[in-house]
Residue, then its C-alpha position, 0 to 999 in steps of 0.5 A: m716492721r718499719k717505723y713512720m713519723t707523724v706530720q701535723g695533721d696526719t690521720w690514720d687512713y692518710i698514714a696508711y695510704k702514705v706507707y702502704g702506697a696509692e693503690s686502690g683501697t690501701e687506706f683500708y689497712m688503718s686497722t692493721l696500723l691500729e692493732a700495731n699502736p694501741k697506745y695511740l688509739s686516742y689520736v684522730v688527727f696526729p701532732a707531728g713527731i709521733r713514731i708509729n709502728v708500720p707492720d709489713v703487709k702484702v698489698e693486693l693489687p687489683k685484678t683489672l686496671p682502668p686503662w690510665k692505670r695500665g702500663s704501655 
């Protein structure tokens, strides 16, 4: 399990987007973050300097990618 140090203004979905990658739908892993950090459930917008747990998850990539995301 990794750790993430919050930056002023972070939200659960934005943290999920940042730590699990920018692939489509990674912000939906925020529920995984919430479950791993029950003492911070009252936060909607984080102040700087809070260390949260980031569980390892297998991020599923979409089966088909739009042309601009396909490799050459």
